[in-house]
N, C-alpha and C positions, 0 to 999 in steps of 0.2 A: 086770379085777380084781374079784373077788367082794366085795360089800359086807359088812363085818363087822357082827355084831349089836351094837347099843348096849349098853354096860355099865350096871350099875345106877346107878353114879355119873353117867353121862351122861344117863340118863333122869330122875334127880332134878334135874339142872341144866337140863332143857328150858325151864322158865320164865325162866331167865337168858339165853336167846337172845332178845334184845330186837329186835322188828321184823323178825325173820328167819323167813320162812314155810317154807323148805326147809332143814332142818338138815343134809341130806346133799348139798346142791348144792355146786358148786365155788366156792371163793374163792381169791384170788391175792395174792402179795406179791413184789416185786422186790428182791432182795438184790444188792449189789455182790459180785463173785466172791470177793474177799478175805474179806468178812464171811460169805459162805455156807460157805467152807472152814472158818472158825472154828466155825460152827454144827455142822458135821458132826464136826469133830475134838474140840470141847469138849462137844458134845451139850447145848447150851443156847442160848437166845435172850434178847435184851435187851428188857425193858419199860422205857419211858422216862417220866420225869415230864413233864407237859405244860408246865411252866414253862420247859423247854428248847426248846419249839416256836416257830416264827417268828410264827405268826398271833396277834396280841394278843387275839383273841376265844376262843382255846382255854381251856377251863375258867375262863371269865370270872368265875364266881361266887366263886372263891377270892380275887379282887382287889376284891370289892365290900364295902360297909359300909352299915349302916342308921344314919341320922342322926335322933336324937330332937330335933325342933325345938321341942317344947313345954317344954323345960328350958333354963335359963340357968345356965352356958353350955351350948351344944349338947353332947349326949353321943352318941358313936359306938360301934357294936358291929361289929367286923370279922368277916366269915365265916371268915377265915383262923384265927381263934381256935378254931373248932369243927371245921374241915375235917380229914378223915383224909387221909393220903398216898395219892395215886392215881398209877398207872403204866399206860401204854397201849402198844399196838403197832397199826400201821395196815395193813389189808388192803383188798381191793377185790373187788366182784362182776364187774368188767370183765375179760373174758378177753383182749381186744386193745385197745390204745390207744397210738397213736404218741406222744401227749403224755405218757403215763405213762412210757414207755420213755425219753423225752428228759429227764424230771425225775430218774428214779431210776437210769438207766444212762448212764455217760459213755463215749462211743466217740470217741476222738481219734486220727485216723489219720495216719500218716506218709505223705505223698503220694508219696514216692519208692519206698517199699517196699510200700505198701498194707496195712501191718500196724498194729495198734493201738500207740500210744505208751504207754498205761497199761492193759494188759490186766486188771489187778486191779480197775480201776474199772468194768469192763463188767458189766452186770446179768444176772442169771439169775432167771427167774420160777419160783416154786414154787407148787404147787397143793395144797390140802387141802380139808376141809369144816368148816363151823361146829361141828358136833357134836364132831368129832375135836380141833379146836383148843381149844375150851372144855374138853373132857375132859382135854387135856394140861395146861392151866393148873390145873385143879382137882386133878389128881394131884400136881402140884408144890406146890400151895398149902400153906404151913406152918400154916394155921389151918383147923380143921375143927369143924363142918361148913362147907363152902366156899360155901354159898348166899349169904352176905352179903359175899363177897369177890371172886368170880369172875364175870365177865360178858362177853358178846360181843354187840354190837349194831350195827344198821344206822344210819348217820349220816343225820339229816334236815337239809335245807338251807332257810335262810330269808334274806330280805333283811335288811340291817342293821337297818332299822326294826322288822321283825317279830321279829327276834332279841332286841332290847333290850326291846320291848314284852312279849313272852312272859316274859322273865326278870323284869321288874319286876312283872308280875301275880302270878307265883308267890311272889316275895319278899314282896309286899304281903299275900298271903293267909297265909303261913306264917312270916314273920320269919326268925330264925336257924335255924329247923327246916326251912327249904326245902332240899331235896336232902340231908337229914341222914343217912339210912340208907345202906346199901351200894348199893341200887338207885338211890337219889337221886343218889349220887355218880356212878354210871355214866351216868344220864340226862343229867347236866350235861356229860358228855364226848361226848354223841352229837348235838350241835347245832353246825352250822357255817354260815357265810355262803354264799349261793348262788353266789358266785364260784367255789366249789370243787365245784359239783354234778357236773361231768364225771367226778370221781374215783369216784363211786358207792362211797363208802368203807364199810368194815366195821371196827369197832374192838374190839380185845381189851382188856379193862379189868380190872386188879387193884386192889382197894381194900384198903389195909392198915389194921390196927387203929390207933386213936389212940395216940400215945405210943411210936411205933417208935423204937428206939435208934439206928438208922442214919439219917444225914442225906444219904446218897448219892442222886443223882438217877436211879439205875438199879437195877433188880432183874433177876436172871438166872434164868429158869425152866428147869429141867432138862427135856429132851425126848429122844425117840428119833426122829431125823430120818428114819430108814428106814421107820418106820411112820406118822409124821405126814404126810409129803409123798407125794402120788400121782405127781407127775411134775415134771420140770425142763425149762424152755424157755429157749434162748439168745435174746439180743437179735436180732430179725430184720434189723437193719442190718449185722450182721456178715457178712463174705463169706469163703468157703472160699478159701484161698490155697495155692499149691503149696509143698512143702517145699524 
């Protein structure tokens, strides 16, 4: 496949590829078959609020507060008062991982027929590039220019102690202004505990303006899946069966 020349919008957003050296290298995501069919038929993908994710350390800054102990009674300022709505989608640099297939693809076989009991839950891996994925987000983004709203970054992994120490140092230095601009919101989404380091995650981040009218925990970005995705790969645990 011939590599398309970057558009002007993609070149302007190059600084918004955070920690990613190769803007045209492959990145991957596993979709359940049912969800991928919806992506192709509806031509859109979901970006999800981190408040719906299982790990309590995801976007931890939004759940923190600064306590002013020099006043009586103590006064607290919550970061949630100033935070903008943030939505993300998880990708990975890993081309092959049995652990990733087992987490994101459900293969439950009927032992008598050797066929899947729930074929719609089986995963399909799609491939794209950081530049193309970020460009698709920027093209959809309702706010322009999109440099303060659209980001794609490599996740960094820390021990729980390092994670909390780094967070407290930044908050101590900047107070409620810590992670305040669009880039700061994205940076707050790009740190995870080292228990997840095997995922080699890359995260697409959309930072919405403050005061959004919608309280929904999802945003749907319009895409053209035929130009966004390079290839599709089925779960390697699947076996060809006779008709």
